[in-house]
TISE-54815 format. One record per atom (N, C-alpha, C, CB): x, y, z; residue in one letter. Coordinates in steps of 0.1 Angstrom, whole numbers, padded with zeros to 4 digits, always signed. Glycine has a CB too. Layout:
! TISE-54815
XYZA...
//
This chain:
! TISE-54815
+0011+0328+0434M+0001+0325+0444M+0003+0340+0452M+0004+0310+0453M+0015+0343+0455H+0017+0356+0463H+0013+0369+0454H+0034+0357+0468H+0016+0368+0441Q+0014+0379+0433Q-0003+0382+0433Q+0021+0376+0417Q-0011+0372+0432L-0025+0372+0432L-0030+0378+0443L-0030+0359+0430L-0024+0373+0455L-0029+0376+0468L-0025+0392+0470L-0024+0366+0480L-0016+0396+0466K-0011+0410+0467K-0023+0419+0458K+0007+0411+0460K-0025+0414+0448T-0035+0420+0439T-0049+0420+0446T-0035+0412+0425T-0053+0408+0450A-0065+0407+0458A-0066+0418+0470A-0065+0394+0464A-0055+0419+0476A-0056+0429+0487A-0058+0442+0482A-0044+0430+0496A-0054+0446+0472V-0057+0460+0465V-0073+0460+0461V-0047+0463+0452V-0077+0449+0457L-0091+0448+0451L-0100+0448+0463L-0094+0435+0442L-0097+0440+0472G-0107+0440+0484G-0102+0445+0497G-0110+0427+0487G-0108+0457+0500A-0105+0462+0513A-0110+0454+0524A-0109+0475+0514A-0118+0446+0522A-0122+0437+0532A-0114+0429+0538A-0131+0429+0528A-0102+0426+0531L-0093+0417+0537L-0087+0423+0548L-0083+0412+0528L-0086+0436+0546V-0077+0443+0558V-0086+0442+0572V-0074+0460+0555V-0098+0444+0570F-0108+0444+0581F-0109+0430+0587F-0122+0448+0577F-0106+0420+0578S-0107+0406+0585S-0098+0404+0596S-0104+0395+0575S-0088+0411+0596F-0078+0410+0608F-0082+0419+0618F-0063+0414+0604F-0091+0415+0627N-0094+0424+0638N-0085+0429+0647N-0103+0419+0644N-0074+0420+0649A-0064+0422+0658A-0053+0432+0653A-0059+0410+0661A-0052+0434+0640I-0043+0443+0634I-0049+0450+0623I-0031+0436+0630I-0060+0456+0626A-0070+0464+0617A-0062+0475+0609A-0083+0471+0625A-0051+0481+0616Q-0043+0493+0611Q-0031+0488+0604Q-0038+0501+0623Q-0031+0474+0600T-0018+0468+0594T-0023+0462+0582T-0010+0456+0605T-0015+0465+0573A-0018+0456+0560A-0013+0444+0563A-0013+0460+0545A-0021+0431+0560P-0019+0418+0561P-0007+0414+0554P-0029+0410+0556P+0002+0404+0556S+0013+0399+0549S+0008+0390+0540S+0023+0394+0558S+0017+0388+0528P+0013+0376+0520P+0011+0363+0528P+0025+0374+0509P+0018+0359+0536E+0015+0347+0544E+0001+0347+0549E+0026+0344+0556E-0001+0357+0557A-0013+0358+0564A-0025+0359+0554A-0013+0370+0572A-0025+0366+0542L-0033+0366+0532L-0036+0350+0525L-0028+0377+0522L-0026+0345+0524K-0027+0330+0519K-0035+0322+0529K-0012+0323+0518K-0033+0323+0541D-0040+0317+0552D-0055+0319+0551D-0035+0322+0566D-0058+0331+0549L-0072+0336+0548L-0077+0331+0537L-0073+0350+0548L-0072+0333+0525V-0077+0327+0512V-0081+0312+0513V-0067+0329+0500V-0072+0304+0518L-0072+0290+0519L-0085+0288+0530L-0056+0282+0523L-0084+0295+0541K-0098+0293+0548K-0111+0295+0542K-0099+0301+0558K-0111+0304+0535D-0125+0308+0527D-0127+0299+0517D-0125+0323+0521D-0115+0295+0508L-0119+0288+0496L-0118+0272+0498L-0111+0292+0484L-0110+0269+0508A-0106+0254+0511A-0107+0252+0525A-0091+0250+0505A-0118+0255+0531P-0119+0251+0546P-0117+0238+0550P-0132+0253+0551P-0122+0227+0541T-0119+0214+0545T-0106+0210+0543T-0127+0204+0540T-0098+0218+0534G-0087+0211+0529G-0086+0209+0513G-0087+0197+0537G-0099+0209+0509K-0102+0206+0495K-0110+0218+0489K-0111+0194+0494K-0110+0223+0475L-0116+0231+0469L-0130+0222+0464L-0108+0237+0459L-0140+0227+0470R-0155+0219+0468R-0161+0227+0458R-0165+0217+0484R-0159+0224+0444A-0165+0230+0434A-0177+0225+0429A-0157+0230+0424A-0188+0234+0427A-0202+0229+0422A-0202+0228+0408A-0213+0238+0427A-0205+0217+0404I-0204+0215+0388I-0219+0213+0384I-0194+0201+0384I-0225+0223+0374N-0239+0222+0372N-0242+0217+0359N-0246+0235+0375N-0246+0204+0358Y-0247+0199+0344Y-0262+0204+0338Y-0247+0181+0345Y-0269+0212+0344G-0280+0218+0339G-0278+0228+0327G-0286+0224+0351G-0268+0233+0326N-0263+0242+0317N-0253+0235+0309N-0258+0255+0324N-0252+0230+0297N-0245+0223+0288N-0233+0232+0285N-0253+0220+0277N-0234+0244+0285V-0225+0255+0280V-0214+0253+0291V-0231+0271+0278V-0219+0250+0302L-0208+0251+0315L-0202+0240+0318L-0213+0256+0328L-0209+0227+0318A-0203+0213+0320A-0210+0203+0312A-0204+0209+0335A-0202+0196+0310Q-0206+0182+0302Q-0201+0169+0309Q-0199+0180+0286Q-0206+0158+0305K-0203+0147+0310K-0194+0140+0298K-0215+0139+0316K-0181+0135+0304G-0173+0128+0292G-0176+0114+0291G-0157+0130+0294G-0169+0107+0282P-0173+0093+0278P-0177+0084+0290P-0160+0087+0272P-0169+0086+0301N-0169+0077+0310N-0177+0084+0322N-0154+0072+0314N-0184+0093+0320G-0191+0103+0329G-0184+0111+0336G-0199+0098+0338G-0171+0115+0334E-0163+0123+0341E-0169+0138+0339E-0148+0122+0336E-0166+0148+0348P-0170+0160+0344P-0160+0167+0336P-0174+0167+0356P-0165+0176+0325R-0157+0184+0316R-0164+0197+0313R-0154+0177+0304R-0158+0206+0308G-0161+0219+0304G-0155+0231+0313G-0175+0221+0303G-0159+0243+0309I-0153+0256+0315I-0154+0255+0330I-0162+0269+0311I-0165+0249+0336S-0165+0250+0351S-0154+0240+0355S-0181+0246+0358S-0153+0229+0351V-0142+0219+0355V-0129+0225+0354V-0141+0207+0346V-0127+0232+0342D-0113+0237+0339D-0110+0249+0349D-0111+0242+0322D-0120+0256+0352L-0115+0268+0360L-0113+0262+0375L-0127+0281+0360L-0121+0252+0380A-0119+0245+0392A-0105+0240+0392A-0128+0234+0392A-0101+0232+0381A-0088+0227+0383A-0076+0236+0384A-0085+0218+0373A-0077+0247+0376A-0069+0257+0377A-0068+0265+0390A-0072+0264+0368A-0078+0268+0394L-0079+0274+0410L-0074+0265+0418L-0093+0278+0415L-0076+0252+0419G-0071+0242+0427G-0057+0242+0428G-0076+0231+0422G-0051+0242+0415K-0037+0244+0413K-0029+0255+0419K-0035+0244+0401K-0038+0267+0417R-0030+0279+0422R-0030+0278+0437R-0037+0293+0416R-0040+0274+0441L-0043+0272+0457L-0033+0262+0463L-0058+0266+0461L-0031+0252+0456G-0022+0241+0461G-0031+0231+0467G-0011+0246+0471G-0044+0229+0466V-0054+0220+0472V-0059+0210+0462V-0066+0228+0478V-0064+0200+0466P-0070+0190+0459P-0085+0196+0454P-0070+0177+0469P-0091+0191+0443V-0105+0196+0439V-0115+0186+0439V-0106+0204+0426V-0126+0189+0446D-0138+0179+0448D-0148+0183+0439D-0144+0178+0463D-0152+0177+0428Y-0161+0182+0419Y-0175+0177+0424Y-0157+0177+0406Y-0183+0185+0430V-0196+0181+0436V-0206+0185+0425V-0199+0188+0450V-0214+0174+0420Q-0220+0175+0408Q-0235+0176+0409Q-0216+0163+0399Q-0241+0185+0402F-0256+0188+0403F-0262+0187+0390F-0259+0201+0409F-0275+0185+0389E-0283+0186+0378E-0291+0198+0373E-0291+0177+0379E-0289+0208+0382A-0297+0220+0379A-0290+0232+0387A-0312+0218+0383A-0290+0244+0382A-0284+0256+0389A-0289+0258+0401A-0284+0268+0382A-0302+0257+0403G-0310+0258+0415G-0303+0250+0426G-0324+0254+0413G-0301+0239+0423K-0295+0228+0433K-0280+0232+0437K-0295+0213+0426K-0274+0236+0427A-0260+0242+0428A-0259+0253+0437A-0256+0245+0416A-0269+0263+0434F-0268+0275+0444F-0273+0272+0457F-0277+0287+0439F-0283+0265+0459D-0286+0262+0473D-0274+0256+0481D-0298+0252+0473D-0265+0247+0475A-0255+0241+0480A-0243+0252+0484A-0251+0230+0470A-0243+0262+0476L-0233+0275+0478L-0240+0282+0490L-0232+0285+0464L-0253+0285+0488A-0258+0295+0499A-0257+0289+0512A-0271+0300+0496A-0257+0275+0515E-0256+0268+0528E-0241+0266+0532E-0262+0255+0527E-0232+0268+0523G-0218+0266+0525G-0212+0252+0523G-0214+0271+0538G-0219+0244+0517S-0216+0230+0517S-0206+0228+0504S-0230+0221+0516S-0205+0238+0494V-0196+0239+0484V-0187+0252+0487V-0204+0239+0472V-0175+0253+0480D-0168+0265+0482D-0169+0275+0470D-0154+0262+0485D-0172+0269+0458V-0172+0279+0446V-0182+0272+0437V-0156+0281+0438V-0187+0283+0430G-0198+0278+0418G-0197+0285+0407G-0213+0279+0422G-0203+0282+0398Y-0204+0285+0383Y-0218+0290+0379Y-0199+0273+0375Y-0223+0301+0384I-0237+0305+0385I-0238+0318+0377I-0242+0307+0400I-0251+0320+0373A-0253+0332+0365A-0257+0343+0375A-0265+0329+0354A-0253+0355+0373I-0254+0366+0382I-0270+0370+0381I-0244+0378+0379I-0275+0371+0393D-0289+0375+0394D-0290+0382+0408D-0300+0364+0393D-0298+0395+0409P-0301+0400+0423P-0307+0392+0435P-0310+0410+0420P-0315+0381+0430V-0322+0374+0441V-0312+0364+0446V-0335+0367+0436V-0302+0358+0438R-0291+0351+0441R-0281+0360+0451R-0285+0347+0428R-0277+0372+0445A-0267+0380+0453A-0271+0383+0466A-0263+0392+0447A-0283+0380+0473A-0286+0382+0485A-0280+0369+0493A-0301+0384+0486A-0278+0358+0487K-0272+0348+0496K-0258+0342+0492K-0282+0337+0496K-0253+0348+0480A-0239+0345+0477A-0232+0356+0470A-0238+0333+0470A-0220+0356+0469D-0213+0368+0463D-0206+0364+0449D-0202+0373+0474D-0206+0372+0441F-0202+0369+0425F-0189+0377+0422F-0214+0374+0415F-0182+0371+0415T-0171+0378+0407T-0177+0384+0394T-0159+0369+0403T-0171+0393+0387A-0174+0398+0374A-0177+0383+0364A-0161+0408+0368A-0186+0387+0355P-0187+0374+0346P-0175+0371+0339P-0196+0375+0335P-0173+0357+0337Y-0164+0351+0327Y-0168+0349+0315Y-0158+0340+0330Y-0183+0347+0312A-0187+0345+0299A-0202+0349+0298A-0186+0330+0297A-0206+0352+0286I-0219+0357+0284I-0227+0348+0275I-0219+0372+0279I-0238+0342+0279I-0246+0334+0270I-0261+0343+0269I-0248+0316+0276I-0269+0336+0259E-0283+0342+0257E-0293+0334+0262E-0285+0345+0242E-0304+0340+0267G-0315+0333+0269G-0324+0338+0259G-0320+0334+0283G-0333+0327+0254T-0342+0328+0243T-0353+0319+0241T-0336+0329+0231T-0362+0320+0232Y-0373+0312+0232Y-0371+0302+0219Y-0385+0321+0232Y-0378+0292+0221M-0382+0282+0210M-0396+0280+0209M-0376+0268+0213M-0399+0280+0198V-0413+0280+0194V-0417+0268+0182V-0417+0294+0188V-0431+0265+0180M-0432+0256+0168M-0428+0263+0156M-0446+0250+0167M-0424+0256+0145K-0420+0263+0132K-0430+0272+0129K-0416+0253+0121K-0444+0268+0128D-0454+0276+0123D-0462+0285+0133D-0463+0267+0117D-0454+0286+0143S-0458+0298+0154S-0460+0312+0149S-0448+0300+0164S-0470+0318+0152P-0471+0334+0146P-0461+0342+0155P-0488+0340+0147P-0454+0336+0167L-0444+0343+0175L-0430+0344+0166L-0442+0334+0190L-0425+0355+0165H-0412+0355+0156H-0401+0361+0162H-0414+0361+0143H-0404+0371+0173D-0393+0378+0178D-0396+0377+0194D-0392+0394+0172D-0385+0378+0202V-0388+0378+0215V-0398+0388+0220V-0375+0379+0222V-0399+0400+0215G-0408+0409+0220G-0423+0406+0216G-0403+0421+0216G-0425+0394+0207D-0437+0390+0205D-0445+0381+0216D-0437+0385+0193D-0434+0378+0226V-0439+0366+0234V-0448+0371+0246V-0427+0358+0240V-0444+0384+0252D-0450+0387+0265D-0465+0393+0260D-0440+0399+0273D-0474+0385+0259K-0487+0389+0255K-0499+0381+0264K-0489+0386+0240K-0510+0385+0266P-0521+0378+0273P-0524+0366+0267P-0534+0385+0275P-0523+0355+0275G-0527+0341+0269G-0516+0334+0265G-0537+0343+0258G-0503+0338+0262I-0491+0332+0260I-0485+0324+0272I-0482+0343+0255I-0482+0312+0269R-0476+0303+0279R-0464+0298+0276R-0483+0293+0282R-0454+0298+0286I-0439+0296+0283I-0434+0285+0293I-0430+0310+0286I-0429+0274+0287G-0423+0262+0294G-0408+0268+0299G-0422+0248+0282G-0404+0265+0310I-0393+0271+0316I-0386+0262+0327I-0397+0285+0321I-0374+0260+0330G-0368+0253+0341G-0368+0257+0355G-0356+0252+0338G-0373+0252+0364L-0376+0255+0377L-0362+0263+0384L-0380+0241+0384L-0365+0274+0388A-0353+0283+0395A-0341+0285+0388A-0348+0277+0407A-0342+0284+0373S-0330+0288+0364S-0330+0303+0365S-0331+0283+0346S-0320+0309+0360V-0317+0323+0359V-0327+0330+0353V-0305+0326+0353V-0331+0323+0342Y-0342+0330+0333Y-0353+0329+0339Y-0344+0325+0319Y-0356+0319+0347D-0368+0320+0355D-0371+0332+0364D-0367+0309+0362D-0359+0333+0372L-0358+0344+0380L-0361+0358+0373L-0346+0344+0386L-0354+0356+0361Y-0353+0370+0353Y-0369+0371+0346Y-0340+0370+0339Y-0372+0364+0341L-0387+0363+0335L-0398+0366+0343L-0390+0351+0331L-0397+0359+0356T-0406+0361+0366T-0409+0377+0370T-0401+0354+0378T-0395+0384+0371R-0397+0398+0374R-0402+0407+0360R-0382+0404+0379R-0398+0403+0349E-0400+0411+0339E-0411+0409+0328E-0388+0411+0333E-0417+0397+0328L-0429+0395+0321L-0441+0402+0328L-0431+0380+0321L-0450+0408+0318K-0460+0414+0322K-0473+0409+0319K-0459+0425+0319K-0473+0397+0310H-0487+0392+0306H-0485+0379+0305H-0493+0398+0293H-0475+0374+0297A-0473+0360+0295A-0473+0352+0308A-0460+0358+0286A-0476+0338+0308K-0476+0329+0320K-0462+0319+0318K-0490+0320+0321K-0456+0317+0330L-0446+0308+0329L-0450+0294+0334L-0435+0312+0338L-0448+0283+0328E-0451+0270+0332E-0438+0264+0336E-0458+0262+0320E-0437+0262+0348R-0422+0256+0352R-0423+0240+0353R-0417+0262+0368R-0412+0236+0348A-0408+0221+0350A-0406+0219+0363A-0397+0216+0343A-0406+0206+0367K-0402+0201+0380K-0389+0203+0384K-0404+0188+0382K-0380+0204+0374V-0365+0205+0375V-0360+0217+0367V-0359+0192+0370V-0347+0221+0371G-0341+0232+0362G-0333+0226+0354G-0335+0243+0369G-0328+0237+0345G-0317+0231+0335G-0320+0241+0323G-0319+0213+0331G-0310+0241+0315A-0310+0250+0301A-0320+0245+0293A-0297+0249+0293A-0325+0233+0292S-0335+0228+0282S-0346+0221+0290S-0328+0217+0271S-0346+0224+0303A-0357+0217+0311A-0372+0223+0306A-0354+0221+0326A-0375+0234+0300G-0386+0239+0296G-0391+0232+0285G-0384+0251+0294G-0382+0224+0278I-0387+0218+0266I-0398+0207+0266I-0375+0213+0261I-0397+0199+0275P-0407+0188+0276P-0420+0194+0281P-0403+0178+0285P-0421+0203+0291V-0433+0209+0294V-0437+0216+0282V-0434+0217+0305V-0430+0222+0274F-0434+0229+0263F-0442+0220+0252F-0422+0235+0256F-0436+0209+0250R-0442+0199+0241R-0454+0191+0246R-0431+0189+0237R-0453+0187+0259E-0463+0178+0266E-0475+0187+0266E-0458+0174+0281E-0474+0200+0271Q-0486+0207+0274Q-0490+0217+0262Q-0483+0216+0287Q-0482+0215+0250K-0486+0222+0239K-0486+0237+0242K-0499+0217+0234K-0475+0242+0248L-0474+0256+0251L-0471+0264+0239L-0464+0259+0261L-0469+0278+0242D-0465+0287+0231D-0450+0288+0230D-0470+0301+0233D-0442+0286+0238A-0428+0287+0237A-0421+0280+0248A-0423+0301+0235A-0407+0278+0248A-0399+0273+0256A-0389+0284+0258A-0394+0259+0252A-0385+0285+0271A-0374+0295+0273A-0363+0287+0278A-0377+0308+0283A-0350+0292+0274G-0338+0285+0276G-0325+0290+0273G-0340+0273+0270G-0316+0282+0275V-0303+0288+0269V-0301+0283+0255V-0289+0284+0279V-0294+0295+0246R-0296+0292+0233R-0290+0280+0227R-0293+0302+0227R-0278+0276+0232Q-0271+0266+0230Q-0279+0252+0230Q-0260+0266+0239Q-0285+0251+0242A-0295+0239+0245A-0306+0239+0236A-0300+0240+0260A-0311+0249+0233L-0324+0251+0225L-0320+0247+0208L-0330+0267+0226L-0308+0254+0204D-0304+0248+0191D-0300+0235+0190D-0294+0255+0187D-0294+0229+0201A-0293+0215+0199A-0305+0207+0197A-0286+0209+0210A-0314+0210+0205Y-0327+0203+0202Y-0334+0205+0189Y-0337+0206+0212Y-0333+0218+0185A-0338+0221+0173A-0333+0215+0160A-0337+0233+0172A-0320+0213+0162K-0312+0207+0151K-0319+0193+0148K-0295+0205+0156K-0322+0185+0157D-0328+0171+0155D-0343+0172+0154D-0324+0160+0166D-0350+0184+0155H-0365+0183+0156H-0369+0195+0147H-0371+0185+0171H-0369+0193+0133P-0373+0203+0122P-0386+0210+0125P-0375+0195+0108P-0394+0205+0133E-0409+0212+0135E-0409+0223+0144E-0421+0202+0140E-0395+0226+0151V-0395+0238+0160V-0384+0246+0153V-0392+0235+0176V-0384+0260+0161R-0373+0268+0156R-0369+0277+0168R-0377+0277+0142R-0358+0282+0170V-0352+0291+0181V-0353+0306+0175V-0336+0286+0184V-0358+0315+0182M-0358+0329+0178M-0342+0335+0178M-0368+0337+0188M-0341+0342+0167P-0328+0347+0168P-0323+0358+0178P-0326+0352+0156P-0333+0365+0184G-0331+0374+0194G-0329+0368+0207G-0341+0383+0194G-0328+0376+0218A-0325+0373+0231A-0333+0381+0241A-0310+0374+0233A-0338+0375+0250F-0347+0382+0260F-0336+0386+0271F-0361+0371+0267F-0326+0379+0273Q-0316+0380+0285Q-0301+0378+0281Q-0319+0369+0296Q-0293+0385+0283Q-0278+0381+0284Q-0275+0377+0297Q-0270+0393+0281Q-0272+0365+0298I-0268+0359+0311I-0254+0357+0313I-0274+0346+0313I-0250+0364+0324R-0236+0365+0328R-0233+0355+0338R-0233+0379+0334R-0223+0345+0333Q-0219+0335+0339Q-0208+0339+0348Q-0216+0326+0331Q-0207+0337+0361A-0197+0341+0369A-0193+0330+0380A-0201+0354+0376A-0183+0333+0387M-0178+0324+0398M-0184+0330+0410M-0162+0324+0400M-0189+0319+0420T-0195+0323+0431T-0190+0317+0442T-0209+0322+0431T-0193+0323+0453T-0188+0318+0467T-0196+0323+0478T-0174+0323+0470T-0199+0314+0490P-0209+0317+0499P-0206+0332+0504P-0209+0307+0512P-0216+0339+0510K-0215+0350+0517K-0205+0348+0530K-0229+0355+0521K-0197+0360+0535G-0189+0360+0545G-0176+0354+0543G-0196+0355+0554G-0170+0354+0531R-0156+0351+0526R-0149+0359+0518R-0156+0339+0521R-0147+0371+0526P-0142+0383+0517P-0129+0382+0512P-0141+0397+0524P-0119+0374+0518A-0106+0370+0513A-0107+0361+0501A-0097+0363+0523A-0116+0352+0501G-0119+0343+0489G-0124+0349+0479G-0127+0334+0492G-0135+0358+0480L-0140+0366+0470L-0131+0374+0462L-0148+0376+0475L-0124+0382+0470A-0112+0390+0464A-0103+0383+0457A-0105+0396+0475A-0099+0372+0460Y-0089+0361+0452Y-0097+0357+0440Y-0085+0346+0461Y-0110+0354+0441L-0118+0348+0429L-0120+0360+0418L-0134+0342+0434L-0121+0372+0422K-0121+0385+0413K-0108+0384+0405K-0122+0400+0421K-0097+0383+0411V-0085+0385+0406V-0084+0374+0395V-0074+0385+0416V-0088+0362+0401F-0085+0348+0392F-0094+0351+0380F-0090+0333+0400F-0106+0352+0380V-0115+0355+0368V-0109+0363+0358V-0127+0361+0372V-0105+0374+0363E-0098+0386+0354E-0086+0380+0346E-0094+0399+0364E-0078+0371+0354E-0066+0367+0346E-0068+0358+0338E-0055+0363+0354E-0079+0348+0341M-0083+0336+0333M-0089+0343+0319M-0095+0326+0341M-0097+0354+0322K-0101+0360+0307K-0088+0365+0299K-0114+0373+0309K-0081+0373+0306A-0071+0380+0299A-0061+0371+0292A-0064+0390+0310A-0059+0360+0298S-0047+0351+0293S-0053+0341+0282S-0039+0342+0305S-0067+0343+0279G-0072+0333+0269G-0076+0320+0274G-0061+0331+0259G-0075+0318+0286F-0078+0304+0291F-0092+0301+0290F-0073+0303+0306F-0101+0311+0294V-0117+0310+0294V-0120+0308+0277V-0125+0327+0302V-0115+0315+0270A-0117+0314+0254A-0114+0300+0250A-0108+0325+0244A-0102+0296+0253A-0097+0284+0249A-0107+0271+0255A-0083+0283+0254A-0110+0273+0268S-0120+0262+0273S-0132+0261+0267S-0122+0262+0286S-0137+0275+0265L-0151+0273+0258L-0151+0267+0245L-0157+0284+0256L-0142+0270+0238R-0139+0266+0225R-0138+0250+0223R-0126+0272+0221R-0129+0244+0233N-0125+0230+0235N-0139+0223+0238N-0114+0228+0247N-0149+0227+0245S-0159+0220+0250S-0169+0218+0239S-0164+0227+0261S-0168+0225+0228G-0176+0221+0216G-0191+0225+0216G-0175+0206+0214G-0193+0235+0225M-0207+0238+0227M-0212+0251+0220M-0209+0240+0242M-0203+0253+0207G-0207+0265+0199G-0202+0277+0202G-0220+0267+0199G-0204+0287+0197E-0198+0301+0200E-0202+0306+0213E-0203+0311+0189E-0196+0309+0223V-0198+0317+0236V-0190+0328+0237V-0196+0308+0249V-0196+0338+0242T-0190+0350+0242T-0181+0352+0256T-0200+0361+0241T-0168+0356+0256V-0160+0357+0267V-0166+0372+0273V-0143+0355+0262V-0167+0373+0285A-0171+0384+0290A-0161+0395+0291A-0176+0382+0300A-0161+0407+0287P-0150+0417+0289P-0144+0420+0301P-0153+0429+0283P-0132+0426+0300A-0125+0428+0315A-0133+0436+0323A-0109+0435+0315A-0132+0433+0336E-0140+0441+0345E-0132+0456+0348E-0143+0433+0359E-0139+0466+0346K-0132+0479+0347K-0134+0485+0361K-0137+0490+0337K
//
């Protein structure tokens, strides 16, 4: 714990300035520990947002218990901090992010996006997944570059990171949003409204296509989705600690092992932050 806190102090100059009364003095390990706990466990628990909307990050076990990389990271973090973990469960990233932004949870596992960065702080990514399209098997669209054309309509999950991204990037195609978010939330609206494509996370689209031979998933990606740990704004000690924690979890092989054990297919571990 103390070693991580010392490293966090080096990474986050903001920690020093959190001590208004001793602004000219480097904080002691004990004082840093108190600051980190105040930021990451202000209620005495680590309240971790678990987003089931992205099945790469979280899944429900046989008895409905939360599983996956998000849960594993939260458990490891709680153990480091010496506090119990409260797994606060959500069905979509947008809902999980709203809880983070308002401070009703302490950490989340959300994709990095500039819109979200205005309301919450992010670590470097710990995993990278692809955003891509699914189309009907006989569709004339074959590459992600074919999709952004006049008259093309795309089903997409509400307030997902790919919704935020494509809203900025698409010039011609139109997004048709589902009423909910999620990695595969665009599929029902794609099928029901007979749209041209569905946008989502590759693993979720692949899982659907495996059981529906009438559709296919494009080989390319329109977005590299950078999954990171997140905490509400105004928690500099907690953020600095999380940055160190994420780098250590990547370097130790913890992230790779957790992703492999989740059974969600091949997922890229993000490189070390330079």
